[in-house]
Jmol script that loads the backbone (N, CA, C; Angstrom):
load data "model"
ATOM      1  N   MET A   1     -28.984-114.321 -41.773  1.00  0.00           N
ATOM      2  CA  MET A   1     -27.774-115.145 -41.761  1.00  0.00           C
ATOM      3  C   MET A   1     -26.787-114.626 -42.810  1.00  0.00           C
ATOM      4  N   ALA A   2     -25.544-114.535 -42.465  1.00  0.00           N
ATOM      5  CA  ALA A   2     -24.528-114.023 -43.378  1.00  0.00           C
ATOM      6  C   ALA A   2     -24.297-114.996 -44.519  1.00  0.00           C
ATOM      7  N   ASN A   3     -23.943-114.457 -45.674  1.00  0.00           N
ATOM      8  CA  ASN A   3     -23.685-115.353 -46.798  1.00  0.00           C
ATOM      9  C   ASN A   3     -22.312-116.002 -46.647  1.00  0.00           C
ATOM     10  N   ALA A   4     -22.072-117.008 -47.459  1.00  0.00           N
ATOM     11  CA  ALA A   4     -20.838-117.797 -47.339  1.00  0.00           C
ATOM     12  C   ALA A   4     -19.590-116.948 -47.547  1.00  0.00           C
ATOM     13  N   ALA A   5     -19.652-115.996 -48.481  1.00  0.00           N
ATOM     14  CA  ALA A   5     -18.471-115.164 -48.748  1.00  0.00           C
ATOM     15  C   ALA A   5     -18.130-114.295 -47.546  1.00  0.00           C
ATOM     16  N   SER A   6     -19.124-113.696 -46.916  1.00  0.00           N
ATOM     17  CA  SER A   6     -18.825-112.851 -45.763  1.00  0.00           C
ATOM     18  C   SER A   6     -18.401-113.697 -44.559  1.00  0.00           C
ATOM     19  N   MET A   7     -18.965-114.905 -44.429  1.00  0.00           N
ATOM     20  CA  MET A   7     -18.538-115.803 -43.350  1.00  0.00           C
ATOM     21  C   MET A   7     -17.077-116.193 -43.541  1.00  0.00           C
ATOM     22  N   ARG A   8     -16.706-116.475 -44.792  1.00  0.00           N
ATOM     23  CA  ARG A   8     -15.323-116.863 -45.059  1.00  0.00           C
ATOM     24  C   ARG A   8     -14.387-115.680 -44.818  1.00  0.00           C
ATOM     25  N   GLU A   9     -14.812-114.486 -45.218  1.00  0.00           N
ATOM     26  CA  GLU A   9     -13.982-113.299 -45.005  1.00  0.00           C
ATOM     27  C   GLU A   9     -13.761-113.059 -43.513  1.00  0.00           C
ATOM     28  N   GLU A  10     -14.811-113.197 -42.731  1.00  0.00           N
ATOM     29  CA  GLU A  10     -14.697-113.046 -41.284  1.00  0.00           C
ATOM     30  C   GLU A  10     -13.785-114.130 -40.702  1.00  0.00           C
ATOM     31  N   ALA A  11     -13.923-115.353 -41.200  1.00  0.00           N
ATOM     32  CA  ALA A  11     -13.075-116.461 -40.743  1.00  0.00           C
ATOM     33  C   ALA A  11     -11.614-116.192 -41.072  1.00  0.00           C
ATOM     34  N   GLU A  12     -11.358-115.677 -42.266  1.00  0.00           N
ATOM     35  CA  GLU A  12      -9.980-115.359 -42.659  1.00  0.00           C
ATOM     36  C   GLU A  12      -9.407-114.264 -41.763  1.00  0.00           C
ATOM     37  N   THR A  13     -10.232-113.279 -41.417  1.00  0.00           N
ATOM     38  CA  THR A  13      -9.783-112.203 -40.535  1.00  0.00           C
ATOM     39  C   THR A  13      -9.374-112.759 -39.174  1.00  0.00           C
ATOM     40  N   ILE A  14     -10.187-113.646 -38.632  1.00  0.00           N
ATOM     41  CA  ILE A  14      -9.860-114.270 -37.342  1.00  0.00           C
ATOM     42  C   ILE A  14      -8.580-115.086 -37.465  1.00  0.00           C
ATOM     43  N   ALA A  15      -8.443-115.830 -38.555  1.00  0.00           N
ATOM     44  CA  ALA A  15      -7.254-116.674 -38.738  1.00  0.00           C
ATOM     45  C   ALA A  15      -5.994-115.835 -38.907  1.00  0.00           C
ATOM     46  N   VAL A  16      -6.089-114.730 -39.608  1.00  0.00           N
ATOM     47  CA  VAL A  16      -4.922-113.851 -39.773  1.00  0.00           C
ATOM     48  C   VAL A  16      -4.539-113.251 -38.421  1.00  0.00           C
ATOM     49  N   ARG A  17      -5.549-112.866 -37.622  1.00  0.00           N
ATOM     50  CA  ARG A  17      -5.261-112.388 -36.266  1.00  0.00           C
ATOM     51  C   ARG A  17      -4.582-113.483 -35.451  1.00  0.00           C
ATOM     52  N   ALA A  18      -5.058-114.719 -35.617  1.00  0.00           N
ATOM     53  CA  ALA A  18      -4.463-115.845 -34.894  1.00  0.00           C
ATOM     54  C   ALA A  18      -3.018-116.063 -35.319  1.00  0.00           C
ATOM     55  N   LEU A  19      -2.749-115.926 -36.605  1.00  0.00           N
ATOM     56  CA  LEU A  19      -1.377-116.073 -37.092  1.00  0.00           C
ATOM     57  C   LEU A  19      -0.482-114.999 -36.480  1.00  0.00           C
ATOM     58  N   GLY A  20      -0.972-113.770 -36.436  1.00  0.00           N
ATOM     59  CA  GLY A  20      -0.203-112.694 -35.806  1.00  0.00           C
ATOM     60  C   GLY A  20       0.043-112.960 -34.333  1.00  0.00           C
ATOM     61  N   PHE A  21      -0.957-113.501 -33.662  1.00  0.00           N
ATOM     62  CA  PHE A  21      -0.849-113.855 -32.250  1.00  0.00           C
ATOM     63  C   PHE A  21       0.244-114.908 -32.053  1.00  0.00           C
ATOM     64  N   VAL A  22       0.231-115.942 -32.885  1.00  0.00           N
ATOM     65  CA  VAL A  22       1.229-117.010 -32.788  1.00  0.00           C
ATOM     66  C   VAL A  22       2.618-116.466 -33.119  1.00  0.00           C
ATOM     67  N   ALA A  23       2.707-115.682 -34.189  1.00  0.00           N
ATOM     68  CA  ALA A  23       4.000-115.160 -34.639  1.00  0.00           C
ATOM     69  C   ALA A  23       4.638-114.239 -33.602  1.00  0.00           C
ATOM     70  N   ALA A  24       3.818-113.551 -32.818  1.00  0.00           N
ATOM     71  CA  ALA A  24       4.334-112.606 -31.832  1.00  0.00           C
ATOM     72  C   ALA A  24       4.716-113.263 -30.511  1.00  0.00           C
ATOM     73  N   ASP A  25       4.410-114.542 -30.357  1.00  0.00           N
ATOM     74  CA  ASP A  25       4.667-115.227 -29.087  1.00  0.00           C
ATOM     75  C   ASP A  25       5.929-116.078 -29.196  1.00  0.00           C
ATOM     76  N   PRO A  26       6.958-115.768 -28.402  1.00  0.00           N
ATOM     77  CA  PRO A  26       8.230-116.497 -28.511  1.00  0.00           C
ATOM     78  C   PRO A  26       8.159-117.966 -28.109  1.00  0.00           C
ATOM     79  N   GLU A  27       7.093-118.374 -27.426  1.00  0.00           N
ATOM     80  CA  GLU A  27       6.931-119.789 -27.098  1.00  0.00           C
ATOM     81  C   GLU A  27       6.055-120.508 -28.118  1.00  0.00           C
ATOM     82  N   LEU A  28       5.004-119.841 -28.598  1.00  0.00           N
ATOM     83  CA  LEU A  28       4.084-120.477 -29.543  1.00  0.00           C
ATOM     84  C   LEU A  28       4.679-120.634 -30.933  1.00  0.00           C
ATOM     85  N   LEU A  29       5.395-119.619 -31.400  1.00  0.00           N
ATOM     86  CA  LEU A  29       5.898-119.671 -32.776  1.00  0.00           C
ATOM     87  C   LEU A  29       6.785-120.884 -33.033  1.00  0.00           C
ATOM     88  N   PRO A  30       7.786-121.167 -32.194  1.00  0.00           N
ATOM     89  CA  PRO A  30       8.607-122.356 -32.460  1.00  0.00           C
ATOM     90  C   PRO A  30       7.792-123.659 -32.437  1.00  0.00           C
ATOM     91  N   ARG A  31       6.804-123.727 -31.538  1.00  0.00           N
ATOM     92  CA  ARG A  31       5.960-124.922 -31.473  1.00  0.00           C
ATOM     93  C   ARG A  31       5.127-125.055 -32.749  1.00  0.00           C
ATOM     94  N   PHE A  32       4.557-123.938 -33.204  1.00  0.00           N
ATOM     95  CA  PHE A  32       3.763-123.945 -34.435  1.00  0.00           C
ATOM     96  C   PHE A  32       4.629-124.371 -35.627  1.00  0.00           C
ATOM     97  N   LEU A  33       5.822-123.810 -35.726  1.00  0.00           N
ATOM     98  CA  LEU A  33       6.719-124.156 -36.834  1.00  0.00           C
ATOM     99  C   LEU A  33       7.113-125.627 -36.782  1.00  0.00           C
ATOM    100  N   ALA A  34       7.370-126.142 -35.585  1.00  0.00           N
ATOM    101  CA  ALA A  34       7.747-127.553 -35.446  1.00  0.00           C
ATOM    102  C   ALA A  34       6.599-128.477 -35.844  1.00  0.00           C
ATOM    103  N   ILE A  35       5.394-128.128 -35.409  1.00  0.00           N
ATOM    104  CA  ILE A  35       4.232-128.976 -35.710  1.00  0.00           C
ATOM    105  C   ILE A  35       3.909-128.967 -37.196  1.00  0.00           C
ATOM    106  N   THR A  36       4.009-127.793 -37.815  1.00  0.00           N
ATOM    107  CA  THR A  36       3.640-127.669 -39.232  1.00  0.00           C
ATOM    108  C   THR A  36       4.764-128.070 -40.176  1.00  0.00           C
ATOM    109  N   GLY A  37       5.994-128.048 -39.673  1.00  0.00           N
ATOM    110  CA  GLY A  37       7.132-128.351 -40.544  1.00  0.00           C
ATOM    111  C   GLY A  37       7.527-127.187 -41.441  1.00  0.00           C
ATOM    112  N   ILE A  38       6.992-126.020 -41.149  1.00  0.00           N
ATOM    113  CA  ILE A  38       7.301-124.826 -41.938  1.00  0.00           C
ATOM    114  C   ILE A  38       8.434-124.086 -41.254  1.00  0.00           C
ATOM    115  N   ASP A  39       9.367-123.532 -42.041  1.00  0.00           N
ATOM    116  CA  ASP A  39      10.380-122.697 -41.412  1.00  0.00           C
ATOM    117  C   ASP A  39       9.893-121.251 -41.445  1.00  0.00           C
ATOM    118  N   ALA A  40      10.426-120.440 -40.553  1.00  0.00           N
ATOM    119  CA  ALA A  40       9.938-119.069 -40.367  1.00  0.00           C
ATOM    120  C   ALA A  40       9.957-118.266 -41.669  1.00  0.00           C
ATOM    121  N   GLN A  41      10.944-118.481 -42.517  1.00  0.00           N
ATOM    122  CA  GLN A  41      11.048-117.737 -43.763  1.00  0.00           C
ATOM    123  C   GLN A  41       9.970-118.119 -44.772  1.00  0.00           C
ATOM    124  N   SER A  42       9.325-119.241 -44.576  1.00  0.00           N
ATOM    125  CA  SER A  42       8.328-119.733 -45.533  1.00  0.00           C
ATOM    126  C   SER A  42       6.888-119.448 -45.127  1.00  0.00           C
ATOM    127  N   ILE A  43       6.695-118.764 -44.010  1.00  0.00           N
ATOM    128  CA  ILE A  43       5.325-118.551 -43.531  1.00  0.00           C
ATOM    129  C   ILE A  43       4.497-117.774 -44.545  1.00  0.00           C
ATOM    130  N   ARG A  44       5.042-116.711 -45.112  1.00  0.00           N
ATOM    131  CA  ARG A  44       4.267-115.924 -46.082  1.00  0.00           C
ATOM    132  C   ARG A  44       3.823-116.775 -47.263  1.00  0.00           C
ATOM    133  N   LYS A  45       4.727-117.571 -47.783  1.00  0.00           N
ATOM    134  CA  LYS A  45       4.388-118.430 -48.922  1.00  0.00           C
ATOM    135  C   LYS A  45       3.351-119.479 -48.492  1.00  0.00           C
ATOM    136  N   ALA A  46       3.554-120.072 -47.338  1.00  0.00           N
ATOM    137  CA  ALA A  46       2.635-121.100 -46.844  1.00  0.00           C
ATOM    138  C   ALA A  46       1.247-120.518 -46.583  1.00  0.00           C
ATOM    139  N   ALA A  47       1.198-119.266 -46.150  1.00  0.00           N
ATOM    140  CA  ALA A  47      -0.087-118.636 -45.836  1.00  0.00           C
ATOM    141  C   ALA A  47      -0.998-118.554 -47.054  1.00  0.00           C
ATOM    142  N   ALA A  48      -0.450-118.598 -48.237  1.00  0.00           N
ATOM    143  CA  ALA A  48      -1.248-118.543 -49.460  1.00  0.00           C
ATOM    144  C   ALA A  48      -1.813-119.908 -49.846  1.00  0.00           C
ATOM    145  N   GLU A  49      -1.345-120.956 -49.197  1.00  0.00           N
ATOM    146  CA  GLU A  49      -1.796-122.310 -49.531  1.00  0.00           C
ATOM    147  C   GLU A  49      -3.166-122.604 -48.922  1.00  0.00           C
ATOM    148  N   PRO A  50      -4.015-123.332 -49.663  1.00  0.00           N
ATOM    149  CA  PRO A  50      -5.309-123.716 -49.088  1.00  0.00           C
ATOM    150  C   PRO A  50      -5.095-124.546 -47.827  1.00  0.00           C
ATOM    151  N   GLY A  51      -5.845-124.254 -46.824  1.00  0.00           N
ATOM    152  CA  GLY A  51      -5.749-125.020 -45.586  1.00  0.00           C
ATOM    153  C   GLY A  51      -4.809-124.432 -44.555  1.00  0.00           C
ATOM    154  N   PHE A  52      -3.943-123.505 -44.950  1.00  0.00           N
ATOM    155  CA  PHE A  52      -2.983-122.960 -43.986  1.00  0.00           C
ATOM    156  C   PHE A  52      -3.697-122.225 -42.852  1.00  0.00           C
ATOM    157  N   LEU A  53      -4.626-121.344 -43.217  1.00  0.00           N
ATOM    158  CA  LEU A  53      -5.324-120.579 -42.178  1.00  0.00           C
ATOM    159  C   LEU A  53      -6.137-121.494 -41.274  1.00  0.00           C
ATOM    160  N   ALA A  54      -6.721-122.533 -41.850  1.00  0.00           N
ATOM    161  CA  ALA A  54      -7.436-123.510 -41.030  1.00  0.00           C
ATOM    162  C   ALA A  54      -6.458-124.170 -40.057  1.00  0.00           C
ATOM    163  N   GLY A  55      -5.266-124.451 -40.519  1.00  0.00           N
ATOM    164  CA  GLY A  55      -4.247-125.054 -39.659  1.00  0.00           C
ATOM    165  C   GLY A  55      -3.854-124.151 -38.503  1.00  0.00           C
ATOM    166  N   VAL A  56      -3.810-122.845 -38.758  1.00  0.00           N
ATOM    167  CA  VAL A  56      -3.507-121.894 -37.681  1.00  0.00           C
ATOM    168  C   VAL A  56      -4.595-121.974 -36.611  1.00  0.00           C
ATOM    169  N   LEU A  57      -5.852-121.989 -37.048  1.00  0.00           N
ATOM    170  CA  LEU A  57      -6.947-122.064 -36.079  1.00  0.00           C
ATOM    171  C   LEU A  57      -6.966-123.412 -35.356  1.00  0.00           C
ATOM    172  N   GLN A  58      -6.642-124.484 -36.073  1.00  0.00           N
ATOM    173  CA  GLN A  58      -6.562-125.794 -35.418  1.00  0.00           C
ATOM    174  C   GLN A  58      -5.492-125.776 -34.336  1.00  0.00           C
ATOM    175  N   PHE A  59      -4.382-125.128 -34.609  1.00  0.00           N
ATOM    176  CA  PHE A  59      -3.305-125.007 -33.631  1.00  0.00           C
ATOM    177  C   PHE A  59      -3.796-124.266 -32.391  1.00  0.00           C
ATOM    178  N   ILE A  60      -4.497-123.163 -32.588  1.00  0.00           N
ATOM    179  CA  ILE A  60      -5.034-122.379 -31.460  1.00  0.00           C
ATOM    180  C   ILE A  60      -6.044-123.213 -30.673  1.00  0.00           C
ATOM    181  N   LEU A  61      -6.930-123.890 -31.392  1.00  0.00           N
ATOM    182  CA  LEU A  61      -7.996-124.661 -30.740  1.00  0.00           C
ATOM    183  C   LEU A  61      -7.477-125.910 -30.017  1.00  0.00           C
ATOM    184  N   ALA A  62      -6.321-126.407 -30.391  1.00  0.00           N
ATOM    185  CA  ALA A  62      -5.798-127.653 -29.831  1.00  0.00           C
ATOM    186  C   ALA A  62      -5.307-127.511 -28.388  1.00  0.00           C
ATOM    187  N   HIS A  63      -5.099-126.293 -27.929  1.00  0.00           N
ATOM    188  CA  HIS A  63      -4.543-126.080 -26.589  1.00  0.00           C
ATOM    189  C   HIS A  63      -5.403-125.035 -25.879  1.00  0.00           C
ATOM    190  N   GLU A  64      -6.213-125.494 -24.936  1.00  0.00           N
ATOM    191  CA  GLU A  64      -7.196-124.604 -24.310  1.00  0.00           C
ATOM    192  C   GLU A  64      -6.593-123.329 -23.719  1.00  0.00           C
ATOM    193  N   PRO A  65      -5.465-123.386 -22.996  1.00  0.00           N
ATOM    194  CA  PRO A  65      -4.900-122.137 -22.473  1.00  0.00           C
ATOM    195  C   PRO A  65      -4.544-121.148 -23.597  1.00  0.00           C
ATOM    196  N   THR A  66      -4.046-121.659 -24.714  1.00  0.00           N
ATOM    197  CA  THR A  66      -3.719-120.792 -25.850  1.00  0.00           C
ATOM    198  C   THR A  66      -5.007-120.210 -26.431  1.00  0.00           C
ATOM    199  N   LEU A  67      -6.017-121.048 -26.581  1.00  0.00           N
ATOM    200  CA  LEU A  67      -7.313-120.598 -27.094  1.00  0.00           C
ATOM    201  C   LEU A  67      -7.876-119.480 -26.221  1.00  0.00           C
ATOM    202  N   LEU A  68      -7.883-119.682 -24.922  1.00  0.00           N
ATOM    203  CA  LEU A  68      -8.463-118.693 -24.018  1.00  0.00           C
ATOM    204  C   LEU A  68      -7.659-117.394 -24.009  1.00  0.00           C
ATOM    205  N   ARG A  69      -6.346-117.498 -24.101  1.00  0.00           N
ATOM    206  CA  ARG A  69      -5.508-116.294 -24.131  1.00  0.00           C
ATOM    207  C   ARG A  69      -5.735-115.521 -25.430  1.00  0.00           C
ATOM    208  N   PHE A  70      -5.792-116.239 -26.557  1.00  0.00           N
ATOM    209  CA  PHE A  70      -6.066-115.598 -27.844  1.00  0.00           C
ATOM    210  C   PHE A  70      -7.436-114.923 -27.806  1.00  0.00           C
ATOM    211  N   ALA A  71      -8.435-115.631 -27.305  1.00  0.00           N
ATOM    212  CA  ALA A  71      -9.795-115.072 -27.237  1.00  0.00           C
ATOM    213  C   ALA A  71      -9.813-113.801 -26.390  1.00  0.00           C
ATOM    214  N   GLU A  72      -9.148-113.850 -25.255  1.00  0.00           N
ATOM    215  CA  GLU A  72      -9.125-112.685 -24.364  1.00  0.00           C
ATOM    216  C   GLU A  72      -8.375-111.513 -24.989  1.00  0.00           C
ATOM    217  N   GLU A  73      -7.204-111.775 -25.554  1.00  0.00           N
ATOM    218  CA  GLU A  73      -6.379-110.697 -26.105  1.00  0.00           C
ATOM    219  C   GLU A  73      -6.995-110.047 -27.343  1.00  0.00           C
ATOM    220  N   THR A  74      -7.792-110.798 -28.088  1.00  0.00           N
ATOM    221  CA  THR A  74      -8.357-110.264 -29.327  1.00  0.00           C
ATOM    222  C   THR A  74      -9.843-109.938 -29.208  1.00  0.00           C
ATOM    223  N   GLY A  75     -10.454-110.277 -28.080  1.00  0.00           N
ATOM    224  CA  GLY A  75     -11.879-110.042 -27.918  1.00  0.00           C
ATOM    225  C   GLY A  75     -12.727-110.937 -28.804  1.00  0.00           C
ATOM    226  N   THR A  76     -12.183-112.092 -29.162  1.00  0.00           N
ATOM    227  CA  THR A  76     -12.888-113.049 -30.018  1.00  0.00           C
ATOM    228  C   THR A  76     -13.479-114.159 -29.151  1.00  0.00           C
ATOM    229  N   PRO A  77     -14.797-114.365 -29.178  1.00  0.00           N
ATOM    230  CA  PRO A  77     -15.365-115.459 -28.390  1.00  0.00           C
ATOM    231  C   PRO A  77     -14.789-116.807 -28.844  1.00  0.00           C
ATOM    232  N   PRO A  78     -14.435-117.684 -27.915  1.00  0.00           N
ATOM    233  CA  PRO A  78     -13.878-118.988 -28.299  1.00  0.00           C
ATOM    234  C   PRO A  78     -14.739-119.740 -29.315  1.00  0.00           C
ATOM    235  N   ALA A  79     -16.054-119.669 -29.173  1.00  0.00           N
ATOM    236  CA  ALA A  79     -16.932-120.375 -30.113  1.00  0.00           C
ATOM    237  C   ALA A  79     -16.789-119.831 -31.532  1.00  0.00           C
ATOM    238  N   ALA A  80     -16.486-118.544 -31.653  1.00  0.00           N
ATOM    239  CA  ALA A  80     -16.314-117.943 -32.982  1.00  0.00           C
ATOM    240  C   ALA A  80     -15.078-118.496 -33.682  1.00  0.00           C
ATOM    241  N   ILE A  81     -14.098-118.927 -32.909  1.00  0.00           N
ATOM    242  CA  ILE A  81     -12.871-119.467 -33.494  1.00  0.00           C
ATOM    243  C   ILE A  81     -13.163-120.826 -34.132  1.00  0.00           C
ATOM    244  N   GLY A  82     -13.910-121.665 -33.447  1.00  0.00           N
ATOM    245  CA  GLY A  82     -14.317-122.948 -34.022  1.00  0.00           C
ATOM    246  C   GLY A  82     -15.203-122.763 -35.237  1.00  0.00           C
ATOM    247  N   LYS A  83     -16.100-121.803 -35.175  1.00  0.00           N
ATOM    248  CA  LYS A  83     -16.984-121.508 -36.312  1.00  0.00           C
ATOM    249  C   LYS A  83     -16.154-121.023 -37.507  1.00  0.00           C
ATOM    250  N   ALA A  84     -15.154-120.188 -37.231  1.00  0.00           N
ATOM    251  CA  ALA A  84     -14.275-119.688 -38.298  1.00  0.00           C
ATOM    252  C   ALA A  84     -13.529-120.846 -38.957  1.00  0.00           C
ATOM    253  N   LEU A  85     -13.055-121.778 -38.154  1.00  0.00           N
ATOM    254  CA  LEU A  85     -12.339-122.935 -38.695  1.00  0.00           C
ATOM    255  C   LEU A  85     -13.199-123.670 -39.716  1.00  0.00           C
ATOM    256  N   ARG A  86     -14.460-123.908 -39.364  1.00  0.00           N
ATOM    257  CA  ARG A  86     -15.352-124.647 -40.265  1.00  0.00           C
ATOM    258  C   ARG A  86     -15.670-123.879 -41.543  1.00  0.00           C
ATOM    259  N   ALA A  87     -15.496-122.560 -41.540  1.00  0.00           N
ATOM    260  CA  ALA A  87     -15.787-121.748 -42.721  1.00  0.00           C
ATOM    261  C   ALA A  87     -14.605-121.678 -43.692  1.00  0.00           C
ATOM    262  N   LEU A  88     -13.445-122.163 -43.274  1.00  0.00           N
ATOM    263  CA  LEU A  88     -12.236-122.078 -44.102  1.00  0.00           C
ATOM    264  C   LEU A  88     -12.013-123.360 -44.900  1.00  0.00           C
ATOM    265  N   PRO A  89     -11.334-123.251 -46.041  1.00  0.00           N
ATOM    266  CA  PRO A  89     -10.993-124.460 -46.807  1.00  0.00           C
ATOM    267  C   PRO A  89     -10.191-125.432 -45.942  1.00  0.00           C
ATOM    268  N   LEU A  90     -10.553-126.689 -46.005  1.00  0.00           N
ATOM    269  CA  LEU A  90      -9.908-127.774 -45.266  1.00  0.00           C
ATOM    270  C   LEU A  90     -10.085-127.645 -43.761  1.00  0.00           C
ATOM    271  N   GLY A  91     -11.036-126.842 -43.318  1.00  0.00           N
ATOM    272  CA  GLY A  91     -11.276-126.664 -41.896  1.00  0.00           C
ATOM    273  C   GLY A  91     -12.422-127.500 -41.375  1.00  0.00           C
ATOM    274  N   ASN A  92     -13.020-128.297 -42.246  1.00  0.00           N
ATOM    275  CA  ASN A  92     -14.156-129.117 -41.843  1.00  0.00           C
ATOM    276  C   ASN A  92     -13.658-130.480 -41.387  1.00  0.00           C
ATOM    277  N   ASP A  93     -14.129-130.905 -40.241  1.00  0.00           N
ATOM    278  CA  ASP A  93     -13.713-132.211 -39.708  1.00  0.00           C
ATOM    279  C   ASP A  93     -14.260-133.373 -40.513  1.00  0.00           C
ATOM    280  N   ASP A  94     -15.306-133.156 -41.297  1.00  0.00           N
ATOM    281  CA  ASP A  94     -15.958-134.227 -42.050  1.00  0.00           C
ATOM    282  C   ASP A  94     -15.262-134.407 -43.398  1.00  0.00           C
ATOM    283  N   HIS A  95     -14.225-135.226 -43.422  1.00  0.00           N
ATOM    284  CA  HIS A  95     -13.449-135.416 -44.649  1.00  0.00           C
ATOM    285  C   HIS A  95     -14.083-136.434 -45.581  1.00  0.00           C
ATOM    286  N   GLU A  96     -15.101-137.123 -45.128  1.00  0.00           N
ATOM    287  CA  GLU A  96     -15.751-138.159 -45.949  1.00  0.00           C
ATOM    288  C   GLU A  96     -16.885-137.583 -46.802  1.00  0.00           C
ATOM    289  N   ARG A  97     -17.231-136.352 -46.565  1.00  0.00           N
ATOM    290  CA  ARG A  97     -18.344-135.755 -47.281  1.00  0.00           C
ATOM    291  C   ARG A  97     -18.023-135.626 -48.758  1.00  0.00           C
ATOM    292  N   SER A  98     -18.981-135.924 -49.600  1.00  0.00           N
ATOM    293  CA  SER A  98     -18.730-135.937 -51.046  1.00  0.00           C
ATOM    294  C   SER A  98     -19.191-134.662 -51.739  1.00  0.00           C
ATOM    295  N   THR A  99     -19.626-133.650 -51.015  1.00  0.00           N
ATOM    296  CA  THR A  99     -20.099-132.427 -51.654  1.00  0.00           C
ATOM    297  C   THR A  99     -18.991-131.470 -51.950  1.00  0.00           C
TER     298      THR A  99
END
end "model"
wireframe off; spacefill off
backbone 0.3
color backbone group
C-alpha cells in the first residue's frame, strides 16, 4: 500500500490535470469560476489555498458527463478521481471527524 505522501502527490497530480482540463474547456471554465466565485486572474493564487484542488475534483465529480469525459481524455479511472479527492486536504466528506 502506498504511503500517505505518495497518495497525496498522486492525488495532487490528478487534481492539477483536472484543473487544466477545466481551464481548457470554454464551457466548463466559466461554470467553475461562477460556482467557486473565483475570477480567472485569481486561479493561480487560489490554487495555493488548502482545499482548492479538492474543490476542482468535487467539480469534476459533481457532473457525470464531465467526469466521464475527463476520465477518458486523461486515461484516469473514474474511481481514482474519487480516491484522489479523499487524499487531498478538505476532500473528505466526513467533516465531523475529530482526528
